[in-house]
Residue, then its C-alpha position, 0 to 999 in steps of 0.5 A: m242277801s236280798a230276795d233278788d239274789v235268791v235263785e232256784l238252781p235249775r233242776a237236776f231232774s229233766g223229767q225223762r226217767l224210765d218208768w217201770r213199764d219201760l224196763p225190759a222184761h228181764v230187768r223187771r223180773r230180776i228186780a222182783d227176784l232180788a226184792g223177794s216179792q212182786v212189784s205192786a206200785e212205783t213212785s218215781a224220784t224227781s231229784g238227781f241226774s240219772p236218766g235211767f229208772v229211779a223209783v221207790l217200789e212198793l212190794a206185794d209183801g208190804s215192804a218197799v225198796f228204792v231201786k236204781a236201774v241204769s244202762p248205757r242206752e240212756n247215758p254211757a257214764s251212768p253204769d260206771l257211776a252205779r258201779a262206783e257207788i256199789r264199791i264205795v258204800g262198803s267203805l262207809p261207816d255205820e254212823v253215816s246217815a245214808p240208806r243201806l244197799l240191800w242188793w245189786h246186780d250187774d250183767g254188763e249192760w244193766v246195773i241195778t241197785g236196791w236200797e233201803a227206802v227212805h220216805g221223805r223229801t228234799p229240803q224246801i227251796p227257798w231253804r227254811p231256817e229250821e231245815l237248813s239248821a238240821v242239814l248243817t248240823s248233819v254236815d258237821a257230824l259227817g265231817e267228823l266221820r272216817p271211812r271203815p278201816g281197810h276202806t278202798l276210797r281214793p284220797t280226795p286230791e287224787a279223786l279231784v286232780e283232773d276235775f280241778t283243772g277247769w281254769q287251766k283248761l279255760s286259759g288255753a281254750g281261746r277267746a271263744a270259750l272265755g266269751r261264752l263264759s262271760d256271756g253265760l255268767g255276766e259280771l262274774g264271768l267277766w271278772s273271771t276272765q279278767h282274773l284268769d291268771d290268779l284263778v289258775r294259780w290258786e287252782r294249782e294250790a287246791p290239791p294239797v288243801l283237800a287232803g285229810d283222813h275224813l269221809v267226804h261225800g263230794d257231791l252234796r246239794s239239796d237234791n242229794i239230801m232227804l228229810d224223813e218224817h222224823h226230821r232225820v237228815w239223809f245223804i244219798d248218792w255216793p259215787h263221788a265219795s273220797v277221803g279228805a279234809p273234814w270241811l270240804d262237804l260244807a264248803f262245796l254245799l254252801p254255794s248252792v245253799a246261798a243261791e237257793g235262799g239259805g243265806d250268806p255262805a261266808e257267814l254260814f261257813a264261819a259259824r260251823p264247828v267243822a270250819q273252825g281253823v280253816p285258813t282263808d287261802d285253803l278255802r279259796a283254793a278249794l272254791v277256785g277248783l270247784a268253780g273252775w270245774f263247774a265253769w269248764s263243764s258248763l261249756q261242754p256239749d250236753p251229755p246224752g239223756i241229761p239235757n239240763l246238766r250244763t245249765f245246772q253247772q253254769a248256775q253252780a259256777g256262778a254261785t261258787l264265784r259269787w262267794l269266791h269273789t269276796l275271798a279274792 
């Protein structure tokens, strides 16, 4: 990969988050009650998509807590995603490198969650080799984990069955949608329209290859990864977790890694223990499903409160198609 191929993906964060003073008084009081101390300072998070309140709060007793507070006013989907994450974290095994949920509150409008505060940062972009190595080693370890016994996670094929229909939707959407895709993705978009029948066929093969009994984060990318001061890797934001094939998180992460200067995704995938023995046809089907979801989503209207989401999804579609093109 040349320097010209390195593109920093559009930032998920739009700069439109709520500050502490923007929260209703009753929400601020509830957070202080749940935290057990008054808030003395805040440090707003600058990654992720949530348009609500997302910050590390320093407390008067000297402790800290990471707080997310969302309501339908900022984005109608945000509260349900927060509720999904509350449900899901109870199924995560102790070994997973994820912040602990300390407390939560749901009054039907505001959903508030308080998490163990991880003092760190997202990986530097373009990727540093030592940080990428640490992250990929942690992704290997994640691929070995299974949810807690009696977990409530959905099977990955069930969780993604509707999302992984993007090419099927595009095939019935008409010339205008395909033209917009080609305009947005250039040669990769043109290649997609020329091979649309193949993409639809491969996409239909995706659900069975996603199956398994391992923990799947389902949304790994650089802004959902933290590196703390001890060089430990943390995976954050779990509302899309499911139970499926152990190599999926690696495969779904690598297109964005490649676009952000981390190297060739095929070489990175082949070198990892969790990817050993994965048939090329299975990998291709999973990437087709992922690329189709990004491509179709990128053509939809902007969701409330997240004005740069569609640009981000278009770039992710291009990054996935660039790898997929080598497997077709």
